[in-house]
N, C-alpha and C positions, 0 to 999 in steps of 0.2 A: 504446485501454487504453494506450498510450503520452503520451496527453497527461495524461491522470488521472496519472499518475503521475509526470510530470515539473514538474507544476504542484502538486501535491501537495507533494512532495521539493521544491517552492522554499517553500510554504507553510508548512513545518511541519517548517525542517532540523533532524537528530537527533532527532523524536519521534518512533519509529515506530509507535509504538504511538495515535497519530492519526493521521499516514500511514496505517496499513491501515484504522483505523477509514473513514475518509476515504475510502479507494481501493474499500473492500468496499460503503458505503454509495452512494458513484456508479456505479458499476458496478452494482450493483442497480436503480438507478431509469435506467439506460441499456435495461436487457435490460427496464422496466416500459415504456418509448416502444415498443422496438420490437414488444410483444407487443400492442401497440394492432388494435383488432377492426377498421383504417378505414382506406383507402388514404386517403395528405395524400400529396401531391406530394412529393419531398424540395425544392425550391425554395420551397413554401410553406412549412412543417416547420423549413427553417432559417431563414427568417425568424421565424418567433413562439421557434425557438431563443435570435436572437440579440436581440430582445429582453427576454425574460425574462433572459437573460442581463443586461442594460443598467437592466433596471427591477430586480432582486431579487441583486447580483452578489455578493453572499459567501452564499447562502443557495439551494443546491443544493437542497433540500428546495419552497420554494415555486418557483424555477423548474421544478423536474418538475411539479408541481400546477397551474402557469400552460401550461406546453405543452400538458399533457391536454388543460384546460379549454380551448381554445385550437385544438388542432385537433378535437378533439368537437363543437366550438360551427363551425369550416370544414367536416367531415364535415356536419352537417350544415344546412346552407345549401348546400352544393352539387349536395344530393338533387334 
């Protein structure tokens, strides 16, 4: 949460409404990621997240979609 808070304050200085919106949206997205019903090793998930951030640096919703899709594909392949 502290990373989300500090990045949001840096990206939207003085715009508290936007900060609150972004923080709530990103926290909800992280909760969704944590609730995935699959076992994906932390190292694999970290690489997936890094790739999604690199490919979609300013679109957290797309990052979430990519991470979820890639994690599901990894889980399917590892069966």
